[in-house]
N, C-alpha and C positions, 0 to 999 in steps of 0.2 A: 224331381228327377230320380231321386233315390228310391222313392216309392214305386215309380214306374219300372225301374230295374228289378226291384224285389218281386213285383208282380210277374215280370217277364221270366225271371229265374224259376219261380214257383210253377208257372205254367209249363215251361219246357220240361221240368223234372217230372211232373205228373203226366205230361203228355207222352213221355216215353213209356210209361206203364199202360196208358190208354192204348198206345200203339201195339203193345204186346198182347193185350186182350183182343184187339181187332185183327191182328195178323192171323190168329188161329181161326177166326170166323171167316176171313177172306180166303184162307187156304181151303177150308172145307167147301165153301161155295164155289171157288174157282175150279175145284176138281170134280166134286159130285154134282154141282149145279143145284144143290138143295140148300135152302135158307134154314139154318139151324136156330130155331127160336129158343132152344134150351141152352144156348151158349152161356147166357148170363147165369143160369141156374147151376151150371158146372162151376162157374166162378164162385158162386155162393157156397157150394159144397167144399171147394178148395179152401175158402176162407175159414169155414168151420173146421176143416182138417188141420189147418195151421193153428187155429185157436186151441183145439184140444191137445195137439202135440206140444204146444207151448205150455199148457197147464201141466202136462206130464213131464216137463223139464227140457223139451227140445226147442231150441231157438227157431223161430219161424223161417229164418233165412236158411239155416241148416236143414230144416224140414223139407226143403225143395228136393233133396236127393231121395226122399221117400215119396213125396207128393207127385213128382213128375212121372215115375214109372207106374205108380198106382193109377193115376188119371189116364195114362196111356191105355191101360187095361180097361178102365171104366169106359173110355171112349170106344174101344174096340167092341166091348160087350153091348154098349148102347147102339152102335152101328148095326151089329148083327141082329139085335132084337127089335129095333125100331125103324132104322133107316133102310137096311137091306131089303126087307120085304116090300118096300114101296119105291125102290130105286128106279123101276121102270113104269111106275104107275103115273097117274095124272098129277099135275102140279098141286091141285087141291088136296089130294091124298098125302102128298109129301109134306105140304104145309101143316096139315092137321096132325100128322104123326109127331113132328118135332114140337108143335104147340102143345099137344097133349102130354108129351114128355115133360115140358117145362111146367105145366100145371101140376103134374104128378109130383115132381121134385119139390116144388114150392110147398105143396100140402104135406108131403112127407117130412120136410124140414120143420113145418109148423107142428106136426104131430110129435116128432121126436125131441125137438129143441125148444118148442114154444116160440112165442113172438118176442121174447126178451132179447134186447140188444146186448151183445157181448163184446167187450173191448180188451185188447191185450195190454197188460201193464208192463211195458218195456221201457226202461230208462235209456233213451238215446239222446245224447246232447246234440245241440245245434252248433254249426260252425259260424263264427262271427267274423266277417270280413270287412272290418271298418264301417260298421253300420248296416251292412247287408247280412242277413241271417239265412243260412242254408240248412234246411232240415236234413239231418243225417239219414233218417229213414227214407226220405224222398230221394236223396242222392244215391243211397244203396240200391233202392228200387230201380232208379234210372239206369245205373250201371248194369244191374242184372238184366234188365229189359234189353239193353243194347247188346250185351253178350249173347243172350238167347236169340235175339233177332239176327245177328251176324252168323251165329252157328247154324240157325235154320236156313239162312240164305245159302251158306256154303254147302249144307247137306243137299239142298234142292239143286244146286248148280253143279256139284262135283261127284256125287255118289250115284251109283246105278239105281238104287231105289228112288232117290230124289229125282233123277232124270225120267224114270218111269212115271212118277207122279206128274211131272210137268208135261210129259208127252200125252198122258191121259187127259190132262186139263185142256191141252191144245186141240186134240181131235181123238175122240174115243175110238172111232172106227179104224183110223190109221194105226193107233196104238195096238189094237187087237191084231191087225195084219202084221205088225212087227213082232208079235209074240209076247206082248206085255199082258200080264194077268190084270185086267182092268178092275176086277172085283177086289183083288188084293190091294191095288193102288187106292181105290176108294176107301177101303178099311184103314189103310195106313194114314191117309190124309185126315180122316175123321179122328183117328186116335192121336195123331200128332197135334192137330188143332186143339183137342181136348187137353192134352198134356201141357200145351203152351198156356192155355187159360188157367190150368192148374197152378203153374208157376206164377202167373199174374195174381192169382188169389192169395198165394203165400206172401207175396211182397206187399199186397194191399191190406192184408189183415192187421199189420201194426199201425196203419194210418187211418183206417175206417172201421166203424162198428160193424159187427157181423150179425145179421138177422135174416130171416127167410126171404124177404123181399129185396134184399140188396142186389141180387142178380138182375132184377128188372131195371134198376137204376143204371148199372153199368152196361147192361144189354142194350139199352137205348143209345147210350154213348157210342158203343161199338158199331151199331148199325149206321149211325150218322157218319162215323169215321170211314167205314167201308164205302158208303155212297160218295162221300167227299173225295176219297182217294181214287175211286174207280172200282166198281164191283169186280172182285177176283184179281185185283192188282196188288201185288205184294209190297212193292215200293210205295205205292200210293197210300196203303194202309198206315205205313210208318209216318209218312209226311202228314197225313190226315190226323194221326194221333197227336203229333206235335202241335198242329194248328188248333185242334179242339182243346188241347191242354191249355194253350194260351187263351182261348175263348173262355174256358172254364175259370181260369184265374182272374181274368179281367172282369167278367160278368159277376164273379163272386165278390169282387172288390166294389163294383159299382152298384150291383143290384142285391136283392135279398137271395137267400139260398134257394128258395123255391122257384125263383124266377129264372134260374139257370137252365132248367129243363125247357122252358119256353124258348130260350135262345137256341137250344139244340134243335127244336122242332122247326124254327124259322130257317136255320141253316140247312136242315134236311130238305125242306120244301124248296128253298131257293136253288139248291144244287140240282134237284130233280127237274126244275123248270128251266134253269139257265144252262146247266152243264151236266146232263144225265150221265155222260161218260166219265165224269170226275176230273180231278186235277191232272192225273197222269194221262187220261185220255186226251186232254188239251195238249200236254207236252208231247205226246206221241204223234198227234197230228202235225205239230210244228216240226218234229224231227222226221216224220214219215216212217216211223218204226213203232212197233208195239212194245208194251212194258208188262205184259201179262205174265202169269206164272209159267 
């Protein structure tokens, strides 16, 4: 029983960070209707940023105040250079543009940083609760993820720019008629989603090794979470993150490390076949209301 509780705690804590990664992805898709295949590579760059800032004496958690605005700008530039030119093009052109960006960032990281795995040497003690051990790094990451998620939800719900982003996600043409600058809403959504994954990278850097292909690993997880929660669904992404965190923890305990990805694929396929609208789509049907952005 104690082992089961330990696995449950570990799963929920890492699930919060998975949710933070996925919320940025679902925000981008929910607004622009473009699947950002480079999302995991932005996470990889953020982990490198946290690593090098730590080497220069800045705590990776404190580095969030630097990484967040920098990656907002990175997202804005990436949108202008890569996404905006194909925003009204075919779906194939949109897919290839972000996929090409992902490949470019992977190879750029290999060129500049090599394939060497880099790990942060941060001494963070664990909390012992009568036999249950809670990793402080995971607990800090979960708290930060929860704070950022709530702040983003409040931003989208209560501020004028947030409401403009939500209106654009709901109906682009009506948003235009209401005087909303749809192009600006697209740019803000992409930039905010990139800043969010930047924060996720900073909190993941103390827990996982950083290398050029790490983004592909977490990118796969984030796609599974987005599909599980419901594509474009903000609340579903958070719930899906917690569920996949539990799946990651349980499968990591029962199976080999490499087998966990196979579990993700199985879940991904099952959701597509059984419940394409995701968990929140099911709940929305039961309530008779939507839960989209």
